[in-house]
C-alpha positions, 0 to 999 in steps of 0.5 A: 475525464482526466484521461481524455484531457491528459495532453492538456493538463499533464504539464499543469499537474506536473508543475503542481506536483513538483511545487508541492514536493519542494514546498512540502504543501499539498493542495487541500482538495488532494488531502481530502477524501471520502471514507466509505464502508465496503461490505466484506462478508457475513451478515451485513448488520454486523459493522465488523463485516465492513472495510473502510475505503478512502476515496481520494482525488485522482490528482492526489492519488497520482502525487502518491504514486510519484512519491512512492516511486521516489521512495521505492527507488531510494530504498532500492539504491541504498539497499534498505530492504532485504531480498526476502522482502515481498510486500511493497516490492516490485514484482513480488507479492504475498504469493511469491513470499508464500512460495519462497517460504514453502520452498525454504521450509520444505528444503529443511524438511528434506534435509532433515532439519527441524522447522517450527512455523508460527503464523501471525494473522493481521487481517483485522488489524486495521479494523481494530485500531481506532481510526483517530490513532491511524490519522494522527 
């Protein structure tokens, strides 16, 4: 529906987002989301096999994207992140990180340099952390 009405509501949404930015106040409806459990894998009787997903309003998500773009621009201009940073970097991903890492380590091995690798998996981190702490 928003896509169909984009020409009609774009200016109004822009005004609301800009006012929210200046006043640091977000419309209540944009801050509210429904949390829904999504089944991942394994037995569906096990609560640990579900991932919580937050279903937020589309205008709220649009505002998040505007804020994200401003933050990314600021981070890029100030050169806050190193070139080796892949997550949350445009054009880079976990896969590009893995390829760069693999390339670097195989280069060391080719040169006869010893390399130790420690792998830390955080896949269950947000399943374990109490959600009231994340919300705070």
